[in-house]
LUMTORTOR-472346 format. One record per residue (C-alpha): residue number from 1; chain; x, y, z. Coordinates in steps of 0.001 Angstrom, whole numbers, plus 500000, padded with zeros to 6 digits. Layout:
N
> nr	kette	X	Y	Z
> NUM	A	X	Y	Z
...
***
This chain:
301
> nr	kette	X	Y	Z
> 1	A	500000	500000	500000
> 2	A	501236	503495	499236
> 3	A	500281	507035	498252
> 4	A	501821	508948	495351
> 5	A	501521	512735	495556
> 6	A	501935	514765	492365
> 7	A	502233	518376	493390
> 8	A	504077	521482	494403
> 9	A	507125	522057	496580
> 10	A	507633	525617	497855
> 11	A	509897	527438	500216
> 12	A	507534	529355	502512
> 13	A	508211	532757	504044
> 14	A	505679	533352	506817
> 15	A	505175	536903	508060
> 16	A	503244	537258	511325
> 17	A	501290	540494	511318
> 18	A	500597	542569	514448
> 19	A	497055	543393	513255
> 20	A	494604	542609	510465
> 21	A	495999	544146	507285
> 22	A	494093	546373	504887
> 23	A	494845	547128	501226
> 24	A	497400	549922	500911
> 25	A	498496	549582	504518
> 26	A	502101	549083	505635
> 27	A	502702	547004	508765
> 28	A	505900	546245	510630
> 29	A	506116	542479	511031
> 30	A	506534	541091	514542
> 31	A	508152	537841	513443
> 32	A	509077	535958	510277
> 33	A	509850	532310	509597
> 34	A	511198	530294	506698
> 35	A	509929	526757	506261
> 36	A	509319	524121	503613
> 37	A	505843	523933	502127
> 38	A	503781	523784	498970
> 39	A	500483	521934	498853
> 40	A	502079	518819	497403
> 41	A	504902	518651	499929
> 42	A	502571	519391	502852
> 43	A	500133	516678	501830
> 44	A	502947	514181	501323
> 45	A	504240	514892	504826
> 46	A	500731	514480	506277
> 47	A	500289	511159	504471
> 48	A	503664	509870	505648
> 49	A	503117	510947	509260
> 50	A	499770	509185	509191
> 51	A	501539	505933	508402
> 52	A	501327	505455	504627
> 53	A	504337	504768	502438
> 54	A	504461	507995	500444
> 55	A	506164	509033	497220
> 56	A	506496	512630	496013
> 57	A	506495	513570	492325
> 58	A	507109	517124	491169
> 59	A	509890	519570	490339
> 60	A	512333	521866	492105
> 61	A	514843	524401	490805
> 62	A	518620	524391	490820
> 63	A	518905	526555	493929
> 64	A	519545	526206	497648
> 65	A	515814	525986	498304
> 66	A	515683	522683	496395
> 67	A	518099	521096	498869
> 68	A	515985	522259	501816
> 69	A	512790	520908	500240
> 70	A	514174	517495	499328
> 71	A	516009	517038	502625
> 72	A	512797	517833	504526
> 73	A	510871	515170	502618
> 74	A	513601	512581	503071
> 75	A	513594	513285	506807
> 76	A	509893	512338	506824
> 77	A	510592	509090	504989
> 78	A	509031	510318	501735
> 79	A	510519	508875	498521
> 80	A	511680	511818	496360
> 81	A	513105	509857	493418
> 82	A	510360	511247	491158
> 83	A	511115	514894	492006
> 84	A	512988	516401	489066
> 85	A	515533	519229	489359
> 86	A	515095	521811	486584
> 87	A	518214	523688	485433
> 88	A	518029	527456	485215
> 89	A	514774	527723	487170
> 90	A	514120	528634	490794
> 91	A	512151	526480	493208
> 92	A	508597	527487	494036
> 93	A	508094	530087	496750
> 94	A	505177	531266	498836
> 95	A	504691	534311	501045
> 96	A	502209	533790	503869
> 97	A	500678	536697	505793
> 98	A	499344	535455	509140
> 99	A	496973	537610	511169
> 100	A	496861	537504	514997
> 101	A	493806	535223	515030
> 102	A	495519	532677	512782
> 103	A	493788	533516	509489
> 104	A	496120	533857	506535
> 105	A	496606	535057	502963
> 106	A	499066	533243	500685
> 107	A	500749	534434	497476
> 108	A	502520	531700	495487
> 109	A	505229	531916	492813
> 110	A	504979	528506	491036
> 111	A	508395	528650	489306
> 112	A	509743	525060	488950
> 113	A	506372	523585	489906
> 114	A	505092	524419	486426
> 115	A	507740	522058	485013
> 116	A	506433	519008	486901
> 117	A	505531	516352	484332
> 118	A	503132	513422	484348
> 119	A	505762	511158	482796
> 120	A	507971	511572	485863
> 121	A	505064	510929	488216
> 122	A	504256	507680	486441
> 123	A	507642	506420	487612
> 124	A	506436	506765	491209
> 125	A	503525	504390	490615
> 126	A	504139	500698	491244
> 127	A	502154	497625	492184
> 128	A	501786	498808	495784
> 129	A	500304	502189	494901
> 130	A	496656	502554	495862
> 131	A	496140	506335	495897
> 132	A	497150	509166	493584
> 133	A	496783	512661	495066
> 134	A	497149	516006	493273
> 135	A	496447	519700	493819
> 136	A	496346	522659	491426
> 137	A	499700	524392	491944
> 138	A	501172	522464	488981
> 139	A	500280	522392	485275
> 140	A	496705	521145	485106
> 141	A	497171	519545	481701
> 142	A	499929	517407	483217
> 143	A	497636	516378	486066
> 144	A	494952	515466	483522
> 145	A	497451	513405	481496
> 146	A	498557	511566	484626
> 147	A	495034	510778	485786
> 148	A	493951	509640	482326
> 149	A	496918	507278	481907
> 150	A	496250	503537	481988
> 151	A	498597	503152	484965
> 152	A	496300	505371	487034
> 153	A	493109	503489	486139
> 154	A	493077	501085	489123
> 155	A	494068	503774	491640
> 156	A	491889	505993	493788
> 157	A	492516	509390	492217
> 158	A	492070	512379	494539
> 159	A	492197	516037	493531
> 160	A	492334	518836	496054
> 161	A	490878	521719	494021
> 162	A	493136	524345	495553
> 163	A	493800	526971	494526
> 164	A	490481	527480	492735
> 165	A	491354	528097	489075
> 166	A	488915	527753	486154
> 167	A	491068	525170	484346
> 168	A	490642	522835	487293
> 169	A	487157	521970	486032
> 170	A	488682	519674	483398
> 171	A	489667	517326	486244
> 172	A	486136	516857	487599
> 173	A	485476	513736	485541
> 174	A	488949	512249	486095
> 175	A	488946	512295	489901
> 176	A	487354	509679	492137
> 177	A	487400	511973	495174
> 178	A	487079	515740	494690
> 179	A	488070	517820	497744
> 180	A	487086	521495	498170
> 181	A	486990	523977	500996
> 182	A	483995	526291	501353
> 183	A	485273	529093	499153
> 184	A	486569	526772	496428
> 185	A	483239	524931	496334
> 186	A	481373	528238	495961
> 187	A	483790	529488	493282
> 188	A	483578	526428	491061
> 189	A	479801	526169	491311
> 190	A	479308	529941	491078
> 191	A	477261	530065	494254
> 192	A	476259	533381	495780
> 193	A	477547	532346	499213
> 194	A	479791	529737	500803
> 195	A	478130	526599	502209
> 196	A	477747	526555	505981
> 197	A	476184	523139	506589
> 198	A	475400	519819	504927
> 199	A	472076	521228	503749
> 200	A	473973	523793	501641
> 201	A	475852	521130	499666
> 202	A	473126	519952	497299
> 203	A	474966	521555	494391
> 204	A	477714	518949	494823
> 205	A	475610	516596	492707
> 206	A	476457	518776	489702
> 207	A	480117	517775	490070
> 208	A	479467	514042	489877
> 209	A	479646	512457	486439
> 210	A	479910	508715	487129
> 211	A	479105	506127	489796
> 212	A	481385	505923	492788
> 213	A	482654	509498	492679
> 214	A	482590	511463	495918
> 215	A	482743	515182	496633
> 216	A	484322	516115	499965
> 217	A	483834	519637	501320
> 218	A	485574	521026	504382
> 219	A	483412	523456	506330
> 220	A	485965	525108	508581
> 221	A	485114	525013	512276
> 222	A	481882	523123	511502
> 223	A	483434	519923	510156
> 224	A	483403	518234	506746
> 225	A	481080	516244	504514
> 226	A	481224	513686	501718
> 227	A	478542	513461	499027
> 228	A	477934	510623	496560
> 229	A	475143	510297	494006
> 230	A	473108	508155	496409
> 231	A	474229	509131	499916
> 232	A	476017	511683	502071
> 233	A	477789	511802	505411
> 234	A	478713	514645	507748
> 235	A	481518	514575	510288
> 236	A	481473	517296	512975
> 237	A	484646	519230	513655
> 238	A	486823	518337	516608
> 239	A	487558	521586	518497
> 240	A	491082	522875	518051
> 241	A	493158	523031	521240
> 242	A	494441	526405	519993
> 243	A	494428	528440	516779
> 244	A	497838	529836	515869
> 245	A	498203	529273	512108
> 246	A	495590	527851	509715
> 247	A	497851	527810	506640
> 248	A	498449	524042	506628
> 249	A	495056	522804	507800
> 250	A	493616	522013	504372
> 251	A	496754	520204	503259
> 252	A	496821	518215	506479
> 253	A	493199	517190	505902
> 254	A	493840	516041	502316
> 255	A	496978	514085	503170
> 256	A	495197	512221	505961
> 257	A	492181	511424	503757
> 258	A	494555	509992	501145
> 259	A	496382	507914	503769
> 260	A	493099	506624	505183
> 261	A	491900	505491	501752
> 262	A	495279	503853	501170
> 263	A	494935	501990	504466
> 264	A	491382	500828	503772
> 265	A	489722	503076	506358
> 266	A	486049	503801	505622
> 267	A	485180	507332	504533
> 268	A	483149	508230	507622
> 269	A	486111	507423	509852
> 270	A	488516	509044	507374
> 271	A	486636	512349	507673
> 272	A	486738	512181	511453
> 273	A	490467	511444	511510
> 274	A	491163	514181	508956
> 275	A	489104	516657	510995
> 276	A	491155	515778	514076
> 277	A	494459	516100	512229
> 278	A	493517	519507	510809
> 279	A	492409	520621	514262
> 280	A	495793	519724	515709
> 281	A	497657	521395	512847
> 282	A	496185	524866	513433
> 283	A	497679	524943	516904
> 284	A	501219	524966	515526
> 285	A	503395	527304	513504
> 286	A	504162	526596	509855
> 287	A	502535	524301	507316
> 288	A	504549	521102	506882
> 289	A	505982	521305	510442
> 290	A	502424	521435	511838
> 291	A	501358	518049	510444
> 292	A	500538	515738	513391
> 293	A	501649	512151	513794
> 294	A	499101	509301	513652
> 295	A	499368	508686	517415
> 296	A	498430	512306	518156
> 297	A	495384	512069	515896
> 298	A	494257	508800	517446
> 299	A	494593	510321	520921
> 300	A	492346	513259	519981
> 301	A	489660	511039	518516
***
């Protein structure tokens, strides 16, 4: 059993703001941190810490950041043999503005991530692979090519539709599990407001094109839900011990869902475990460093 993650690797610069920022305003930052991140890397770390053999596929540049990113994944036991180094290009970078309450805004420079290729990711798939997980910080055509390949046919294919970009819609029919947060769900379905409960998720049926597909929507402090053509489940949130930094919560959730599917855990329990993991993650600084270990998640649930 194993999970292959095709996605982004970024060097994160987190700036902790003394107050909520407004457009045109200049603030003196209280504290800054540099850490590894990127949705792909974060989700790979979450999967590995939850106990699944995990392989990372993607691309880095030919800079010092690449060494930091790859070393961090290796330290987590993640196989990085399918991460390609691109000459003459910088590694991806993200700047994260974190407000005192833990809310954040993230600006991403994709850089080498746009050179990640499906052909390289296919090398990370073997007879033990059960789950293929992707996000939208890489070239979407490459994700589509990977998911449509014969080698991916027997796998559970998961797409985390973040960030919300119009081209992501071409992956709706290729994914077995489609994961959105509230704002992404509203953006893709052109809703006039974000969903706030299970009763607001009826539009999810419009995203399903074949039997067996599931739409998963995270609802922030409320919890999360999964919707199929013929049924739905809701899993209440597990209160966070503290809220320091929410920047890695969504990635933590997706990585744990992928690991649960890999390990044969039923979806209702997978949502509960993912809720717990995300709850733990917001009580820590950083994105990848905040991912909890399986024992911590089990203890909270």
